[in-house]
N, C-alpha and C positions, 0 to 999 in steps of 0.2 A: 562415476561421482569423481570430484577434483577437491578441496580444498586451501584455503590461502590460511592465515593466523592474524586474525586482527591485530589492534596495540597492543591493547591488555591481555594476548595470550589465548582469544575466545578462539577457537578454529572454525570455520567459515562453510560450510560444503555447499557445492553446486554441480550442477549439471553443464554443458558447453556444449549447443548445436546450429548449427547451421553455416551461414558464411557471409560476407557481407558487413555492415557499417557495427559495427560491437553497441551493444546493448545492453541494459540490465535488467530485470522483473523486478519490481518489487512488489513482494505481495502484501496482504490486509491483514485484518485481522482471524486470527480463527484460521489461519492457511499455511500451511511447508509449500516446497517447490511440485511436490505431487501433485496440489492440487491448481495448479496453473501450469503442468504439465501442456492440455492439451493448447492452451495460446502460446506457451512455448516456442510449439512442433509447429502453429500456425506463421509467427513472426519469423522462426527458423527460415521459411522460404527467403525470405529475403534481410533478415540481417545472422548476423554471428551472436548469439545471444546464450548471456548467461541470467539461469533458473536457481537464483538461492536461496537457502534458509535462512532465512531469519535466526538472532540468534537465539537459543532457546527452543529450538523446530526442531523435527525432523534431524538428521544429520550432524545439527552445528548444534556447540558448547554454549555455555553461558556463563558467565564472571561476574556475579556480586560483584557491589551494589551496582545497579539498572541506573543509564540517563541516556537520555536521549542523542547526547552530543557520542555515546557507546554505539549505537548503531548507523551515526554519520561513519564516524573509522571504520565501522564494517563494510562502509560501500567504497570510502575513502583506498579499501585493503585491498576490492575489487577493481581499483583502475587498472590497475598493474597489471589485469588478464588479460587484457585486450593491449596491440600497438597504439588505436587510437584515442581519444576522449571519447568514451561511450554516450548516447543517450540513454535518459532515466528514463522509464514506465512506470508508474505507479500506480494502485488500485485499490481504490478507495483510502481507507486511513493510511493504507503505504503508500497514495499520494501527499498524502503530508509530509513525511521523511520524507520521500522523492524528494521535492519542495526545498525542505531544508538541508538537506545536502548540495542541491543545484546551486543555496544558496555563497556557498560555502568553497563545493568542488569544483577541481578544473572538467564541466564537464559536456556534451556539444550539441545537447536539446534535452526537455522536459516534457514531459505528454503523462500528463493526470489525470485519469478517469475514477469520473466519481470522490472529490472526496467531500467525507458528510459533516460537512462545517453548519452548522445549525446559523442563521440568517436576523434570527426572531429571539423576541425575550422568552418565551413561550419554551422556544427549544432551547436558546442556552440555560436555561431553569432545569430543562430536561434533563442536560448533558450535565450540566452538574452536579447534579442530585446521581445520573449515573456510575463519575468517575467517586463519589463518597459511598456509594451502597459496592460498589466493586472493590474499593479498599477496605472494605470490613469484611467480605466476604475472602482473600487472598487472605490477611491477618490471621483471619480462621482458620484456614487453612479448608477451607472450603472450596471448594477449587469445582465442583460437581453445582454448585450454587453461583458459581461468577461464570460459570458458563451458560447458565438458563438465563438469570440476568442479562451475559449479552446479545441471547438468543432472541428476549424482548426486546431490547432498547432495538436489534434490527427488523421489530413487527411482527416478531411469530407468534401467533398464538396458544394460549396454555395448553390446548388441546395435542398441540403438534411438538413442543416442545415435552409432551409426554410421551408421545410417541416415538420420537426420536432420541426418550432414553431407554429405547427399550433396542435401539437400531446402536449395528458394528460400530461406526461412526462415533455415538455418544463418549469411550473411552479415551479416545484419540482425541474431540473437541473436551474433555475436560482437563487430559493431560495438556495440552495449550493454554489455558485459562490464565497463570501464571503472566502469560504472553501480551495478555490484554492490555494490560496495564500500561505494558510497551507500546502499544498504539492507542492507550486512550494517549500519554503524557505526549507520543508528535503529536498528537492532535490539539493538547493546548486550550480547549475552551475556543473561543471565539478565531475567528481568522489571523492569522498574524499579521498587519499589516505592513509590519515595522519588518522583518523577513523575509516576509514574499515581496516587497516593494524594492527589495535586495537583489532580487535576481535581475541579471541582465542574460540571460541566454535563452534565444528562442525558446517560446512555450505555448503548450498546446494542451489545453481544459477540453474535457471532453463530460456532456453525460447522455441517456437515455432516452429518449422519447417517449417512451413509455416508463419509466421510473419514476418514483412520488415525487411532489413538490419539491420536498424540503432535499431532494439530492437534486433536483435540478439549480432549485433557488442557488443553495451549498454550490452550486461552482460555477453557474454563473457571476456568483458576489468573489471567489474566489483568481476568477481570471482580470475581473477588475481592478483585484489587487497588486497583479502582478505587470508591470511595464510592458506593454506592445505585443500582450499575449495575444492567444485565438482563444473562442470557445466556438465549440461546435455542437450541436446533437447530434445521434443518431439513431436515425427514425425507427421505432419499433424494437430498440431494445430497453431491455432493463437493468439493473444493475449490476445480475449474471447476466451478461453481456453475451455472445456470438463471439467465440474465438475470431472465426474469421470476417465476423464486421468489424470488430475491435484493431484487427491486425492491420490490414487495408488504409483505416481509419489510421495511424502510425506512420502507413506508406508513401499515403498521398502526402501529409503532414512535412515530412523527412524529406521525399523530394524535391521540396521546394527551396529546402535550407541554401546556404550558400555553402560551399566548396568548400572542405578543409580537410 
């Protein structure tokens, strides 16, 4: 494990593995770097991978008050780890954060895996209701309730959530509950077309061919909002994609980038 210090003094922990082009892996909601270790290992066959704990997770610290800009500053601090501008690979809601960072920071390319943006009125209303309910539970320090709400939001049935409450994973998920608000803020509701329209680096937006329609539609709409971006669907993959399949798609994309 290594660390860097972000602009506001937050200590960001990361693992660095592999050799090649630099790549920063940006985790999604309720995940720390251990959750993405298999993907980091697959990517390390081709890239110099920085797999980091976002603030408030794993071995990283946190410094209130939160703003999305603080997480962009965390990524900026990680840019100095490698010798060249990195590729940003964002997963799920982490893809939204990676895209916001790519609009501001000197990165080489952006890859987004299934950013969960709603694209219809029903989806937008459900997202707004989730934001309000999450805020209420976190303000009441109900971390169990906030984590359960997140699991409901991603589609787990009540009986599955009840079973998870008895698993060793539950305390870790509840501990990360405050950071669910960070992911919700990074998404920020509908696709931020103004921000995404300013992204000028080569961009690949991916979704799984076996994922729910909402995720596939969100990924396509995200690609439409980023000038010159490429959309691709990985056949047979769900939101929990095979690390080897996802890594291969990133390798194929980056092999076509201009020399830098």
